[in-house]
C-alpha positions, 0 to 999 in steps of 0.5 A: 464512542471514543476515538480509539473505539471508532478505530477498533470498530472500523476493523481491518479487512484485507483485500483478498488475493483473488481480487488482486489477480482480477486487478492485474488483468485490468491494469495496463502498465507501461514503464516505471512508476510510483504506486501509493496505497493510502490504506495499505494494511499489511501491504500484501495487495500492493506487493502482489500488484507491483510484482506482477508488472516488475521487469527490467524495463519497468521498476515500480516503487511502492509506498504505503501508509497505514494507521495501525502500527502493527500492520504498518510494521508488517507492510515495511517488510514487503513494500519499498516505503511504509509510513505509520500515520494518518494519510491526511498528514502525508506529502510526496515530494520528488519521490519521497513520502514525508 
């Protein structure tokens, strides 16, 4: 099967919103930070998780990497930073995703 065929066959399965609710119950967040989702899809789960902990004294900067251009474009509207590329090519240097 071709490389493109493998990507199509792999499909896209978004993490359900309910699962995000479970995650927020399990996480303990203290202070600001940077969160990375290396397979962010449309960015909704990272947006949901970070929004649950955003406060005046807790700023969470979100980074997403997505292989599919259409999903990456959607993620750009909900995350702070989104890159359309394979995760293997990404590097974070001083808070900047390259």
